[in-house]
N, C-alpha and C positions, 0 to 999 in steps of 0.2 A: 199573130204571135211575134213575127219579126218586128212589126211596128211597135209592139209593147216593149220588147227588149231595147229597141232604139230609143224609145221615150225614157226608159229607165236609165240608159246610158247617158242621155242628155241631162237628166236630173242629177245623176251622180257627179257628172263632170261640172255642172253648174255649182253644185254644193261645194265641191272641192276647191273650185276657183274662188268662191265667196270666202271660204275659210282661209285660203291663201292671201286674199286681199286684207282680211282682218289681221292675219299674222304680220303682214308687211307693215300695216298701220301701227300695230302694237310695238313692233321693233323700232320704228322711227320715233314713236312717242317715248319709248323707253330710253332711246339714245338722247333725245333732247331733255329728258327729265333727270337722268342719272350720270350721263357721260359729258354732254356738252357744257354744263356749268363749270366743269373742271378744265375745260379748254377755252375758257373766257367768254362763252356765250351765255347770255343772261336767261335765267329761268324766271317766269313771272310768278313769283311766290305770292304776291298780293292777290292775284287772280285765283291762284290755287286755294288760298285761304277763303276767299269769297265763295268759290265753288264748294269747298268743304262745309261751310256754314249752310249752304242751300241743300247739299246732298245729305248732310248728317244732322246738324242741330235742328233744322226746321222739320225734319222727319220724325223727331223723337215723340211728339204727342200722339200721332196716329199709330206709329210703330208700337208704342207702349200699350195703347188700348188694344190693338189687334193681338199682340203676343200674350197679353194678360189673359184675354178670353180664350186664346188657343190653349194656353196652359190649363185653364179651368176645364175646357172641353176634353183635353187629353186625360185629365184626372178622372173625369166622369166616365169616359169610355174605358179606361183601365180598370176603374173600380167595378164596373159592370161585370167584367170577366173575373177579376181577382177575388171578388166577394164569393164567387162559386167555390173557389178552392180555399177559402178562409185565409187569404193572403192580402187583406186590404192594406196592411202596413207596407206593402211593396209599391203603393201608388207613387210615393215620392221618388223611388228609383226609376219607375217607368217614365214619369214626366221629365225628370232631369236628363236621362239618357236620350229620350226622343228629341228634346229641345236642343241639347248641345250638339248631338251628332248630325241631326238632319233638319228638323223643322225650323230651328232658329236661323241658320244660314239661308235656307230656302225661302222662308217667308220674308226675311229682310231683303233678299235679292229681288223678289217679285215686287215688293213695295218700292224699292229703289228704281226698278225698271219703269214702273208707272209714273213715279214722280220726276226722276232725273234723266233716265235713258231717253225717254220720249222728249224731254225738254232739250237735251243736247241735239237731237236730230232736228227739232223744230228751229232752235236758235241758229245752228250752222246752216240749215237749209234756207232759212229766211235771208241770212247774210249772203248766201250764194245767189239766190234769186234776185236780190237787190244789188248784186255786183259788188258788194263790200269786200268779198274775198279777192276778187280781181283787183280791187283798189289796193288791198294789202300787198298782193304780189307785185303790183306796179311799184310800190314803195320798198321792194326787196324785203318784205316781211312775210315769212312763210306761215301758212295757216297751221302747220303741225306744231311748231314751237309756240306760236302765239295763241292758238285756240285749243288745240287738242291736248298738249302736254299738261297744262294745269288741270284739265278735267280728269286725265288719267291719274295724276298724283292724288287728287281729292278722292277719287273712287277707291284707290288702293289703300288709303288710310282709313276712310270713313266707313266703308262697308264692313270690315272686321270689327271696328268699334261699335257700330250699330248692332252687329250680331251678338257681341258680348252683352249689350243692354237687352236685346230681345230674349236671350237665354235667361237673364235675371228676371225679366218681367214674366216670362212663361212659368218659371219656378214659383214666382209669387202667386200667379193664377192658380197653380196646383195647390199651393199652401192654403188658399181660401177654402177649397174643398176638404183638404186634409184636416184643417182645424174644425170645420163645421160638421163633417160627417165621418171622419176616420179616427177620431179620438187622439189626434196629434195636438201638441202645443206648437205654437209658431216656431219656437227655437228648436224643438225636436224635429220638426219637419225640415227646416233648413239644414240641420245637422245630418239628417238622413239623406238629403239630396247631395250634400257635399261628400258624404261617405261613399255614395254610389258612383261618384265620378272619379275617373283616373285622368291624369294629365293628357293622355293620348285622345280621350274623348273631346276635350276642349280644343286641343291643337288641331285635330283633323277637321273640326268644324270651322276653325279660323282659316286654315289653308284653303278650304272650299270657298269661304266667303271672299278671300283675297282674289281667287281666280274668278269668282262671280263678278267682282268689281271690275277687273280688267275686261271681262267679256262684255259687260254692259256698256262700259265706256267705248270699247272698240266698235260695237254695233251702232250705238247712237251717233258717234262721230262719223263713222263710215257712211251711214245712211244720209246724214246731213251733207257731207261733202259730195255725195253722188246724186243729190236732188236734181230733178229736171227743171224746166222752166215753168213758172207760174205757181200761184198759191195752192192750186189743187195738188201739185206734185209734192209740196211741202207736207200737206196732210197725209198723202200716201206714204211718204218717207217716214213720217212719225209713226203711223200705224205699223208699217213694216218693221221699224226699229223695235217696237214693243213685241210683236209676234216672234221675230227672229231672236230677240234677247231671251225671251222665255224658253224658246226651243233649245237654244244653245246652252243656257244655264242648266236646264235639265240634263242635256247631254254631258256637260262638264261634271255635273253631280253624279251621273251614272259611272263615268270613267273613274273619278276619284274614289267613289264608294267601293267599286270593285278593286281598285288599287290598294286601298287601305285594308280591305278584307283579306287580300292575299299576303300582304306584307306585315300585317299586325301580328304580334306574338300572341299565341294562345294561352 
């Protein structure tokens, strides 16, 4: 029993230390993104735009497809229960609220983790293994402003934008079922979805997605910067970045969902 408690203590301490390292990296990246440019230090905007294209624009086709079908599945599952109570016309409300409050931000974050969070870890990890980061430091170029800050800026902007698009595509997926099976016209379905939504539903989802973007960037860059020697370690860091990002995104989701539940007006 004593050994079990010792193991739990080691795990908790390690977890808190890891979160502290992520917070430190996020603070430094935030400084070089929002404060340092006003003190005469250059922010690599061109690199941030390039990262935004990779994180956001190139993710649109697969994100559109996935969220469209998620919206369709949500409509089918909601209709299965609502039909029992003769409330099939509530399908639009169920899909709109589920997508904007929860599934849109979460699915977007998981997709971004797979595409970009892992890529951040692999890119920075490879640079560390090949001693490119050491070369940058030799030239007095810090890896945080040069490599990390543009990735943070791209994530903070593009993940909320992708979430808005994911919500829209999910509602379109639900509309396919609504028009085909629930006697909606397309315009009436969209109007019913908009009527069901309040500004707080959209804003809370976007706040979550903003925090998800920061979390994904922090984990991906942290794992890359802490890669050991050799190609095998780069692979392990990439895998660890994906696993830790998913875990922390879910934890952030839990915290903010509880927060919004308690502070939201009834």
